[in-house]
C-alpha positions in Angstrom: 0.2 0.0 0.3 1.4 3.7 -1.4 2.2 6.1 1.9 0.1 8.4 0.2 -2.8 6.0 0.8 -2.1 5.1 4.2 -2.0 8.9 4.9 -5.5 9.3 4.0 -6.6 6.0 5.6 -5.4 7.4 8.7 -6.8 11.1 8.1 -10.6 9.1 7.6 -10.1 6.9 10.6 -9.4 9.5 12.8 -12.5 11.5 11.9 -14.8 8.7 11.6 -13.5 7.8 15.4 -13.8 11.6 16.0 -17.8 12.0 14.3 -18.6 8.8 16.5 -16.9 10.2 20.2 -18.5 13.8 19.8 -22.3 12.0 17.7 -21.6 13.1 13.8 -22.3 17.1 13.6 -17.9 17.4 13.1 -16.9 19.1 10.1 -12.7 18.4 9.5 -10.1 18.6 7.4 -12.5 18.5 4.5 -14.6 15.1 6.0 -18.2 16.5 6.7 -20.1 13.9 9.1 -23.6 14.8 9.9 -25.6 14.5 13.5 -25.5 10.6 14.4 -29.2 9.6 15.6 -28.4 6.8 17.7 -25.6 5.2 19.6 -25.8 2.0 17.0 -24.5 4.7 14.4 -21.8 5.7 16.3 -20.6 3.0 17.6 -20.4 1.5 14.0 -18.8 4.9 12.4 -15.9 3.9 15.2 -15.6 0.9 14.3 -15.3 1.4 10.6 -12.9 4.5 12.1 -11.5 1.8 13.2 -11.4 -0.6 10.3 -10.0 2.4 8.1 -6.7 3.4 11.0 -6.6 -1.0 10.7 -3.5 -0.3 7.2 -1.3 3.1 8.9 -1.0 0.9 12.4 -0.4 -3.0 10.8 3.1 -3.2 11.2 3.4 -1.5 14.7 1.0 -4.0 15.6 3.0 -6.7 13.7 6.0 -5.7 16.4 4.1 -5.5 19.5 2.9 -9.5 17.8 5.8 -10.7 16.5 9.3 -8.7 18.5 12.1 -8.9 15.7 14.8 -10.4 16.4 17.7 -8.7 17.1 21.2 -10.7 16.9 24.7 -10.0 16.9 27.7 -11.3 15.3 31.4 -11.6 15.4 33.3 -11.5 11.4 37.1 -11.7 10.7 37.1 -10.8 7.4 40.5 -10.7 5.5 41.6 -7.7 3.3 39.9 -7.7 0.5 37.7 -10.3 0.8 33.8 -10.9 1.5 31.3 -12.5 3.6 27.9 -12.9 3.1 25.3 -13.2 6.0 21.7 -14.8 4.9 18.4 -13.2 6.7 15.0 -14.7 6.6 12.7 -12.1 7.0 9.3 -13.9 8.5 7.3 -10.5 6.8 8.3 -7.5 5.3 9.8 -5.2 7.2 13.4 -3.0 7.6 16.3 -4.7 7.5 18.9 -2.7 10.4 22.7 -3.1 10.5 24.5 -1.5 13.5 28.6 -1.5 13.7 29.0 -2.5 17.1 33.0 -2.3 17.1 35.9 -2.3 14.6 39.0 -3.6 15.5 42.4 -4.0 13.5 43.9 -6.7 13.5 47.6 -5.2 12.6 50.0 -8.6 12.9 51.3 -8.4 9.6 50.1 -5.2 7.8 53.0 -3.8 6.5 50.3 -0.5 5.1 49.0 3.0 7.3 45.8 1.3 9.5 45.0 5.4 9.2 44.5 5.2 5.5 40.8 6.9 5.3 38.7 3.5 4.8 40.6 1.5 7.0 39.2 1.2 10.1 35.0 0.0 8.1 33.5 -2.5 6.1 31.9 -2.0 3.0 28.2 -3.4 3.2 25.1 -4.2 0.9 21.8 -5.4 1.8 20.1 -6.6 -1.1 17.1 -8.1 -0.9 15.7 -12.0 -1.7 15.1 -11.0 -5.6 17.1 -8.7 -6.4 19.8 -8.9 -9.1 22.9 -5.8 -9.3 24.0 -3.2 -7.6 21.8 -3.1 -4.0 22.1 0.0 -1.4 25.0 0.2 0.8 26.9 1.6 3.4 30.1 1.9 4.2 30.4 1.9 8.3 32.7 1.8 10.5 31.6 1.5 14.9 28.9 3.2 15.7 27.8 3.6 12.0 23.9 2.0 11.4 22.1 1.3 8.1 18.7 -0.1 6.7 16.5 -1.0 4.4 13.0 -2.1 3.9 12.4 -4.9 2.7 9.7 -7.7 1.1 9.5 -11.4 3.0 12.2 -14.1 1.8 15.7 -14.0 1.9 17.6 -11.0 2.1 21.4 -10.7 2.5 23.4 -8.6 4.2 27.4 -8.6 2.0 30.3 -6.9 4.1 33.4 -6.8 2.8 37.0 -5.0 3.0 39.1 -3.0 0.5 42.3 -4.5 -0.4 43.9 -1.9 1.3 43.5 -2.2 4.6 44.6 -5.0 7.6 42.7 -8.2 8.7 39.2 -6.9 10.5 37.2 -8.0 13.4 34.0 -6.7 13.8 30.8 -6.7 15.8 27.6 -6.6 13.9 24.0 -6.3 15.0 21.8 -7.7 12.4 17.4 -6.1 13.7 15.3 -7.8 11.1 11.3 -9.0 11.5 
């Protein structure tokens, strides 16, 4: 459902609830509801308003009924290499990655560990049906990156530049 339609349903649902509470005779946001002559009509209008509000509140309701999964994973990644992590999205929603820690392993490293990007990794998040480039971000310690995805398998790909030392990092991954 588009955000515009969801917003319209939210507004109309709120007007219906407000009109039911005051018994009609309400003009709000270009919508006019005449006086209601019975409690039954007020209850039906309130119920209709709640039905209209449901789509805009659905994701929040789902998060309460089925809390998101929060996982912390630690990895070591060698210079110039990538790691893929498969995430099962039980329903559509936001997949978020937070870089909890980044530690450079300088054993055997002959480059400059303070070069721009040497203390971070490149993270890409792809949905289950995506092909080609997916949204990505270079992430250092404390950085967050996420995107809304459909239900199904998603892939979080982590890549270290060839000029970086070996990196030991910890990610927090949150998904529905």
